[in-house]
C-alpha positions as CSV (number, residue, x, y, z in Angstrom):
1,X,102.4,123.8,88.8
2,X,101.6,121.6,91.8
3,X,104.9,122.5,93.4
4,X,104.0,126.1,93.1
5,X,100.7,125.4,94.9
6,X,102.5,123.6,97.7
7,X,104.8,126.6,98.1
8,X,101.9,129.0,98.2
9,X,100.1,126.9,100.9
10,X,103.2,126.7,103.0
11,X,103.9,130.5,102.7
12,X,100.2,131.1,103.6
13,X,100.6,129.1,106.7
14,X,103.7,131.1,107.6
15,X,101.9,134.4,107.1
16,X,99.0,133.1,109.3
17,X,101.4,132.0,112.0
18,X,103.2,135.3,112.2
19,X,100.0,137.3,112.2
20,X,98.1,135.2,114.8
21,X,100.8,133.2,116.5
22,X,98.7,130.1,115.7
23,X,99.5,127.5,113.1
24,X,96.5,126.4,111.1
25,X,96.9,122.7,110.3
26,X,94.6,122.8,107.3
27,X,97.1,124.8,105.2
28,X,99.9,122.3,105.9
29,X,97.7,119.3,105.3
30,X,96.5,120.7,102.0
31,X,100.0,121.2,100.9
32,X,100.9,117.6,102.0
33,X,97.9,116.2,100.1
34,X,98.9,118.1,96.9
35,X,102.6,117.0,97.3
36,X,101.6,113.3,97.7
37,X,99.3,113.5,94.6
38,X,102.2,115.2,92.7
39,X,104.6,112.4,93.7
40,X,102.0,109.8,92.6
41,X,101.7,111.5,89.2
42,X,105.5,111.6,88.7
43,X,105.8,108.0,89.7
44,X,103.0,107.0,87.3
45,X,104.5,108.9,84.4
46,X,107.9,107.2,85.0
47,X,106.1,103.8,84.9
48,X,107.7,102.9,88.2
49,X,104.4,102.2,90.0
50,X,103.9,98.9,91.8
51,X,100.9,97.8,93.8
52,X,102.5,98.2,97.3
53,X,103.4,101.8,96.5
54,X,99.9,102.5,95.4
55,X,98.5,101.1,98.6
56,X,101.0,103.1,100.7
57,X,100.1,106.4,98.8
58,X,96.4,105.6,99.2
59,X,96.6,104.9,102.9
60,X,98.7,108.1,103.4
61,X,96.1,110.1,101.5
62,X,93.3,108.6,103.6
63,X,95.1,109.6,106.8
64,X,95.8,113.1,105.5
65,X,92.2,113.5,104.5
66,X,91.0,112.4,108.0
67,X,93.5,114.7,109.6
68,X,92.2,117.6,107.5
69,X,88.6,116.8,108.4
70,X,89.4,116.7,112.1
71,X,91.4,120.0,111.8
72,X,88.5,121.7,110.1
73,X,86.0,120.4,112.7
74,X,88.3,121.5,115.6
75,X,88.8,124.9,114.1
76,X,85.0,125.4,113.7
77,X,84.5,124.2,117.3
78,X,87.1,126.6,118.6
79,X,85.7,129.5,116.6
80,X,82.2,128.7,118.0
81,X,83.4,128.6,121.6
82,X,85.2,131.9,121.1
83,X,82.1,133.5,119.6
84,X,79.9,132.2,122.4
85,X,82.3,133.5,125.1
86,X,82.4,136.9,123.3
87,X,78.6,137.1,123.2
88,X,78.3,136.3,126.9
89,X,80.8,139.0,127.9
90,X,78.7,141.7,126.1
């Protein structure tokens, strides 16, 4: 099920790219976060989890979460600037 969600997110980012010629980072980061959580669950159920792997996955998830937060903030900032410029031109 999580693999399907990853594929949907990646296809959504491709559709967005072909329609606007811009790549939204949030779709890709969402897919990466789900993929990492999926890998953590698979490793957990195989009972092959060691503490160093847990720390690595956790650090990677923190980095991806920070990247997603920055991407959302930058998108909102860009959208606000575009709206302000459009309002001034009217």
